[in-house]
C-alpha positions as CSV (number, residue, x, y, z in Angstrom):
1,M,-50.1,107.2,-64.1
2,N,-47.0,106.5,-66.1
3,E,-45.9,103.4,-68.0
4,K,-43.9,102.2,-65.1
5,Q,-46.9,102.0,-62.8
6,Y,-49.5,99.3,-62.6
7,I,-53.1,99.1,-61.4
8,I,-53.9,96.4,-58.8
9,S,-57.6,95.7,-58.6
10,F,-59.8,93.5,-56.4
11,P,-62.8,92.3,-58.3
12,G,-65.8,91.3,-56.3
13,T,-64.9,93.6,-53.4
14,N,-65.5,97.1,-52.3
15,Y,-61.8,97.8,-52.2
16,P,-60.7,100.5,-54.7
17,S,-57.9,99.8,-57.1
18,I,-54.4,101.0,-56.2
19,I,-51.6,102.2,-58.4
20,L,-48.1,101.1,-57.6
21,D,-44.7,101.5,-59.3
22,A,-43.2,98.6,-61.3
23,H,-41.2,95.9,-59.4
24,Q,-42.6,96.8,-56.0
25,K,-43.6,94.0,-53.7
26,L,-47.3,93.9,-53.0
27,S,-46.8,92.9,-49.3
28,E,-45.1,96.3,-48.7
29,H,-48.2,98.2,-49.9
30,L,-51.3,96.2,-49.2
31,T,-53.0,96.7,-45.9
32,I,-56.3,95.8,-44.3
33,Q,-57.5,99.3,-45.2
34,N,-56.8,99.0,-49.0
35,S,-57.0,95.2,-49.7
36,P,-58.9,92.1,-48.9
37,V,-55.5,90.2,-48.7
38,L,-54.1,89.6,-45.2
39,F,-50.4,88.8,-44.6
40,G,-48.9,86.6,-41.9
41,C,-45.2,85.8,-42.2
42,R,-44.5,87.8,-45.4
43,T,-41.9,85.3,-46.4
44,G,-44.0,82.9,-48.4
45,I,-44.3,80.0,-46.0
46,C,-47.6,80.5,-44.1
47,G,-50.0,80.7,-47.0
48,T,-52.2,83.5,-45.4
49,C,-51.9,85.7,-48.6
50,L,-52.9,83.0,-51.1
51,V,-54.7,84.7,-54.0
52,L,-55.8,84.0,-57.6
53,V,-54.1,86.4,-60.0
54,N,-55.3,87.5,-63.4
55,G,-52.4,89.2,-65.2
56,E,-48.8,88.6,-66.1
57,T,-46.4,87.8,-63.2
58,S,-42.9,86.5,-63.0
59,P,-42.8,82.8,-62.3
60,P,-42.9,81.7,-58.7
61,S,-39.6,80.7,-57.0
62,A,-39.0,77.0,-56.2
63,E,-40.0,77.7,-52.6
64,E,-43.2,79.4,-53.5
65,R,-44.0,76.7,-56.0
66,E,-43.7,74.1,-53.2
67,V,-46.2,76.0,-51.0
68,L,-48.6,76.4,-53.9
69,E,-48.5,72.7,-54.8
70,V,-49.7,72.0,-51.2
71,L,-52.2,74.8,-50.8
72,A,-53.7,75.3,-54.2
73,P,-52.7,72.4,-56.6
74,E,-55.9,72.8,-58.6
75,H,-55.4,76.6,-59.3
76,P,-52.6,77.3,-61.8
77,N,-53.0,81.1,-61.4
78,A,-52.7,80.9,-57.6
79,R,-49.8,82.9,-56.0
80,L,-48.7,84.1,-52.6
81,S,-49.2,87.8,-52.9
82,C,-46.3,88.5,-50.5
83,Q,-44.0,87.1,-53.2
84,L,-45.4,89.0,-56.2
85,E,-43.3,91.6,-57.8
86,L,-45.3,94.0,-60.0
87,T,-44.6,93.6,-63.7
88,S,-48.2,94.2,-65.1
89,H,-51.7,95.3,-64.2
90,L,-53.2,92.6,-61.9
91,E,-56.6,91.6,-60.7
92,I,-56.3,89.8,-57.3
93,T,-59.0,87.6,-55.7
94,H,-58.4,86.2,-52.3
95,L,-58.5,82.4,-52.5
96,K,-60.9,81.2,-49.9
97,E,-60.5,77.6,-48.7
C-alpha cells in the first residue's frame, strides 16, 4: 500500500477491509460481495447508501447536506457513501433505520 491509498473497513461485519486509491468514489468500488453498503440511485438522492463514517472526509455538497438533514439529522458523521471521495482511511458502518 502506498501513501495515496486508503483502507476502507467495515467494523462489526464479516466484510474484509479494502484498499482503494485516493480520490476514488466508493460507489464505483463497493459491491454486495465486498461491502454491507447497498446503492440505489448512486446520485445522492435515494438515501439507500446512508452510512456512519469514522475518518476524515471532504464536506458534503449542499445537495447531500439536504438529504442528510432529512434522513439522519441526529448523526453528524452520517454520509451518503455514493458521494464520498476518498481522502483518508475510513471506517464505515451502515446506518440502520
